[in-house]
C-alpha positions in Angstrom: 14.8 2.0 -4.0 16.3 4.7 -1.8 17.7 6.1 -4.7 14.0 5.8 -6.7 12.4 7.3 -3.9 14.8 10.2 -3.0 15.3 10.5 -7.4 11.3 10.6 -7.5 11.7 13.6 -4.4 13.6 15.6 -6.4 11.4 15.3 -9.4 8.2 16.1 -7.3 10.2 19.3 -6.3 10.4 20.7 -9.8 6.6 21.8 -10.1 5.4 19.5 -12.6 1.8 19.3 -14.5 -1.0 17.7 -12.3 -0.7 14.5 -14.3 3.2 14.0 -13.0 1.8 14.4 -9.9 -1.6 12.3 -10.5 0.8 8.9 -12.3 3.3 9.1 -9.5 0.8 9.1 -6.4 -0.8 6.3 -8.6 2.9 4.4 -8.7 3.8 5.0 -5.4 0.2 3.5 -3.9 1.2 0.4 -6.0 4.9 0.2 -5.2 3.3 0.4 -1.6 0.6 -2.5 -1.8 3.0 -4.6 -3.6 5.3 -4.1 -0.4 2.8 -5.3 1.9 1.7 -8.2 0.2 5.1 -9.2 -0.6 5.8 -8.4 3.2 2.9 -10.4 4.5 4.0 -13.4 2.2 7.5 -13.9 3.8 5.8 -13.7 7.0 3.7 -16.7 6.2 7.2 -18.1 4.8 9.2 -17.5 7.8 6.3 -18.7 10.0 5.5 -21.8 8.1 9.7 -22.7 8.5 9.7 -22.2 11.9 6.7 -24.4 12.9 8.5 -26.7 10.4 11.2 -27.4 12.6 
């Protein structure tokens, strides 16, 4: 993911049409939402394992 974010940063600096920024903005938002959801699921699973012990 680090390489993807760096690549996106370089692509955004090139001066593309507005649609490029809109689409990539949506992709970034979806990526962040998925990261939060998966992080929450992981934390719940970790807490469940600790309570089971």
